[in-house]
N, C-alpha and C positions, 0 to 999 in steps of 0.2 A: 568581871572585868580583869581580874588578876590572872585568869587562865589564858587570856588572849595571847600574850607573848609566847607561851609554850606552844600553842597551836601553830604559830607562825614562825617558830624557830627555824631560821634558814639553814642551820647545820644539824638538824635533827637526825637525819640518816647517817651523816658522817661521824656521829658520836658512837656508832655501832661498829666495834672493831672488825667483825667478819666482813661487813659490807665495805668498810674503808679499805681493808686489805685487798679484797677482790677488785675494787675500783682502781687502786694503784696499779696492780698487775695488768688489768685490762687496758689501762691508759698506756703503759709501755708497749703492749702489743699493738695497740692502735697507732701509736706514733710510728712504729716500724712499718705497719701496713700502709699508712699514708705516704711514707717516704718511698716505699717500694713502688706504689702506684705511680707516683710522680716520676720516678726514675725510669720505669718501664715505658711510659708514654713518651718521655724525652728521648729515650734510647731508640724506640721504634721510629719516631719521626726523623731523628738525625740519620738513621741508617737508610731510610727510604725516601725522604722528602715528599711524603704522600699523606694527604688528608684522609684518604680511604684507609690507609694502614692504621691510623688512629681509630677510625670507626670500627675496624676489625678487632682491635683490642677490646672494645665494648662488647662486640659479638662473642668473643671468647669467654667473657665473663658472664654473659646473659644466658648462654646455653645451659650450663649447670644449674643456674637459678631456676629456669623454667622446668627442668627435668627432675631435679633432686630436692626441691624445697619441700614438697608435700611429704615424701618419705622421711626427710630430715625432721619435720615437725612431729611425726609419729614417734620417731626415735627419741626425741626430747621428752615426750610425755610418758614413755615406757621405761626409760633407762636413767641412770644417775647422770644428771646434767654436768656435774663436775668432771666425771670420768670422760664423757664425750668431748668436753671442751679440751681436756688435757691431751687426749689422743689426737684430735684434729690440729691442735697447736703444734704438737711435736712434728706432725707431717708437714705443716706449713714451714716450720723452721728448716727442715731438711731440704725442701724445695727452694727456699731462699739461698741455702748454701750451693745448691746445684746451679741456680741462676748466676750467682757470683762467679763460680768456677767457669761456667760456660762463657760468660761475658769477658772475663779476664783472659781466657785462653781461646778466644774466638778464632784467632789466626790458625789454631791447630785443628779446627773442625774440618774434616775432609769434605771435599766437594762431591759428595755421593749423589748418585742419580736421583734417589727419592727426594733429597733436599733441593736439587735443581728443579725437579717437577713441582715441588711445593712452591718454590719461589716463582716459577713460571705461572702457576695458577693464581698466586697473589698478584702478579703483574697484570694478568688478564682482568682480574676483578677491578684493580685500580684504574686501568685504562678505560674500562666501561663507564666509570664515574668521573674521572678527573677531566674537568673542562677548564680549570684555572691554571693547571700545571702541565706543561708539555710532556709528551711521552719520553723525550730524551732526557728530561730532568729527573724522572723517576728512577729509583735504584732498588731493585730487588735481586741483588747479586751476592748478598751476604749468606753463606751457608748456615750460619748460626741462627738466622732469623726464624725459620720454621720451628726450630727447637725452642726458641724463646716463647713463641706462641704456644707450643705444647706444654711447657712448664707453667705458663700463666694459666692455661686451661686446667691443669692438675691442681694448681693452687686454688683456683675458683671452686673446683669440686670439693676440696677439703673445707674451704671456708663456708660454703653453703651448707654442708652437712652439719656443721657445729653452730651455725648462726642462730637457729631457733633455740638451742640450749643456752647460748650466751644471752639472748634477748629475754628469755623467760625465767632466768635464774634469779633476777633481782627480787621478785616478790617472796622468794624463799629465804632471803638474807636479811630482811627487815620486817618489823611488825607492820600490819596493814595500815595503821594510821600514818606511818612514815613513808608509805610507798610513793605517794605523789612527789614528795621531796626527793626521794631516791631517784625517781625518773628524771627530775630536773637536773640533779647532779650528774647522773649518767650522761645526759645530753651535754652537759657542760664539759665533762672530761673528754667526750668525743670531739667537741669543737676545739678544745685546747690541743688535742692530738692532731687534728687536721690543720691547725696553725703550725705546730712544731714540726710535724712530719714533712710536709712539702718544703717548708723553709730549710729544714735541716738537710733534706734530700738535695735541694738545689745547691746549697753550700758545699755538700760533700761531692756532688758531681763536679763543681768548679775546682775543688781542691784536690780530689783524689779519684775522680771518674766514677762511673756507674757501679762497678763491682763492689765498691765500699758501701754503697747504700744497701745492696742486697745482703751483705754481711752484717750490717747493722740490724736489718730486719730479723735475721736469724738470732742474733744475740738478745734482742728485746723479746722475741717469742720465748726464749729460754727463761728470761726473767719472769714472764707471766706464768710459766710452768712452776717455777719455784714458789710463787705466791699462792698458787692454787692448792698447794699441799696444806696450807693453814686455813683454808676456807671451811667454815662450818655453817650448816643450815640453822637459821633462827626458827624456821617453820619447816617441818618435814613435808616433802612432796606427797601428794595423794597418789597412791598406786592406781594405774589404769589397768583394769582387769577385763575389759570388754574384748570380745572376739576380734581377731585381726581381720578386718574386711576392708574393701575399698570405701564403704560407707564410713568406716572408722577413720580412714586416712583423710577423707574429704570433709570430716565433721567441722574443721576450722572454717572452711568455705561456707558451709551451711550457716554457721553461727554469724559470720560477718554479713551474709546476705540478709539475715533477719534483723541484725542491728544496723539500721540505716544510718545512724550517726557515725559508726565506725566505717561503714561502706563509703559514705560521703566524704569523710575526712581523708581516707586512704585514696579514693579516686581523685580527689583534689590534688593531693601530693603527687600521685602517679603522673597525671597529665601535665601538671605544672612543671615538674622536673623534666619529663620527657621532652616537652616543647621548649622550656626556658633554660635548661642546663647548658652552660657555655664552657664548662671545665675541660671537656675533651678538646676544645679548640685553643686552649691557652698556649700550647707550644707554637701554634701558628701566629697568634697575636704577639707572643714574646719575640719571635724570630722575624716576622715579616712586617708587622704593623708598628709595634712599640720599640723594637730593636733593643731589648734589655738583657739578652743572654740568659744563662741558666740560673743565676742568682735572682734576677728579676722575675723569671718564670716561677721560681720557688715562692716569691712573695705574692705573685698573682694568685698562685694556688692557695696561699695561706690567707689572703685578704677576706674571703667569705667567712672563714672560720674565726677570724679575729672579731668580725661583726657578730657572728653567732654567739661567741663566748661572752661578748659584752651584753648582749640581750639576755643570755642565760643567767648571768650574774644579777641583772636587774630583776628578772622574774623570780629568782630565788630569794631576793631580799625584800620583795614587796608583798603585799597581801595578795591572795589568789585572785586571778582575773574574774571579774564579776560576769562578763559576757565573753567567755573564751571562744565560742563559735564565731561571733562577729569579728573578734580579733584575728581569728584564723583566716577568715575570708579577706579582710582588709590587708592582712600581711602578705598573703599570696599575690594579691593584686599589686602591692608595692614591690614584691619580688619581680614581677613582670616588668614594671616600669624601670627598675634598676638594671635589669638585663638589657633592655633597649638602650639605656644610657651607655652601658659598657660597649654594646655593639657598635655604636657610632663614634666612640672615643678614640682619638689618636694620641692622647696624652697619658703617659704612664701613671701620673698621680691621679688624674680623673678616673682612669680605669680602676685603680686601687680603691678609690672612694665608692665607685659604683658596685664593685664586687663586695666591698665591706657591707653595703646595705643589702645586697642579696643574702648575705649571712644573717644580718639582723632580722630580716623578715622571715627567712626560712626557719630560724630557731623557734619562733612562735608555733609554726606548723609542727615541728618535731615534738615539742613539749605537749601540745594539745593532743596530737594523734597518739603518741606513746602512752599518755595518761589515760586516754579513752580505752586503749587496748588492755592495759594492765588492770585498770580499775573495774572494768565491766566484764572481764573474762574470768571464769572459774579456773583454778589451777590445773584441773584435769584436761583442760582444753588449751592452755596457754601456749604450749609448744606448737600445736597445729594451727592455732589462730596466728601466732607469730610467723609461722611458715608462709601462710597465705599473704600476710602483710609484707613479708619479705619479697614475695613475688611482685606485689604492687610496687613497692619502693625500689627494690633492687633492679627490677626490669626497667623502671622508669629511668634510673641512672644509666644502665648499660645500653638499653635500646636508645635512650636519649643521646648517648655518646655515638652510637651508630648513626642515628638520624643526623646529628650535627656534622659528623665527618662526611657522610655522603652528600648532605645538602651543601656543605662548604665546597666540596669538590664540584658541584653542579653550578652554584650561583655565587660562590665566594664566602669567606668566613663572616663578613659583615652582614650580608643578607641572611645567612643561616641563623645568626644570633638575634638579629632584630625581629625577624618574622617569628622566631620562637618566643620572644617576649610578648609580642602581640597575641599569639596563640594562648599564652598563659593567662592573660587578662580575660580573653574570651571564655576560657574554661571556668574561671572564678564566677563569671556571670551565670554560666549554665548550672554549676553546682549549687549556687545560692538559690536558684529557682527550683531545681529538682529535689533538693533536700532542705526544706524550710526549717526543719528542726535544728539545724546548725545555728541559725540566727537566734534561737531562743535557748540554746544550751546553758544549763545552770553552771555555777562555779564547780571546778573539777573536784574539789575536796568533798563535795556533797554526793558524788557518784558512788555507786556500790556495785559489786560483782553481779552479773546476770544470773538470776536464780532459775530461769526457765530454759536453760541451755539444752536440756535433754528432752524437752516436751515433744518436739517433732518426731524424735525416734520412737516415742511411746505411742504416738497416734497411729 
């Protein structure tokens, strides 16, 4: 009985200096990233008055995700993950500086023919989808707009190339018994960052305009670079010596296909967020429906993360979930209900409450899914498995933003959000039936890495 408190120490991983230092640096970078995302969506919408333009921000982010994730996973398994993270973070910091300079000096951008052609193309795409906003209200006359999209695309490429390394480095920084706790705290810091980032971004937009947010993102990336210098591995990564082939690159997908629990959890998250995500439409809700301005927009962006952080703290301080699979299914269904409530709301405070509960329910999904990935995957495959999961989750966010933007243009923002929430609930019912093992999933701390990962290659 005396050993029980040690097994359930909620601060077990945080007592490890190297993990704690990495987590702090990563937190600062994530705050900057979330602030930049909020600023970019607000900027694009204010420049264009177009729902479709918001959807295109999602498309800009999803294209690198679909094309670069698998090679990025192989890079993470073959090279020093700290070095990859440092290089990518430095590139992102430089691009944030470029975004700040471009936005601050947008009036100095010459109206060159290629920029006019790009804006004309964007206008044609918007006119094909916009049914709620008249063509005369759309504005695609800002020469800097195509350059903003280009810089966001370059940022997305850099971010995707280092994300498998960032996601798979945690098991190298803590002993295996502390891994589940480390995953929970990683999720918690992410949620804190997504609270602080959009709220800070909204306040900076109101006080000093958009360029200051991009500058802040660059500074916080540099802070992360400084902390990376002191990160040391608690467990040395296992070298991957297999021949470089497409089968090697696709090994993460093969592993997930065989592990139906991971496949089911990732599929659930993919379709739920793709259908139920309302984040891309928050500038429209803040401007047209709730009338709360940039500060209110920042708090709308932050509300889901406040809820997620509250749930993460509760999960970290309680005993492990006895039935994590069932908790996962019920929480995603609750996420769908909360999305529907937000869609119908015309009250700022009710909207905040509904978004708060989307974060509460979503955090359960994040913790269960990430724990399954890290605990069941051998280290030699973690980068590639994380890359495939990144395609699942990242594409759901970005394609979900595209889906929401285009659907809002066709039927209005309320219809886009409400029907997305209904679709989320339908997906939960389908996954519960197709992957019955989720309903009987044992406590996460009892799971062990998959020992049979290489068997199919040997057959």
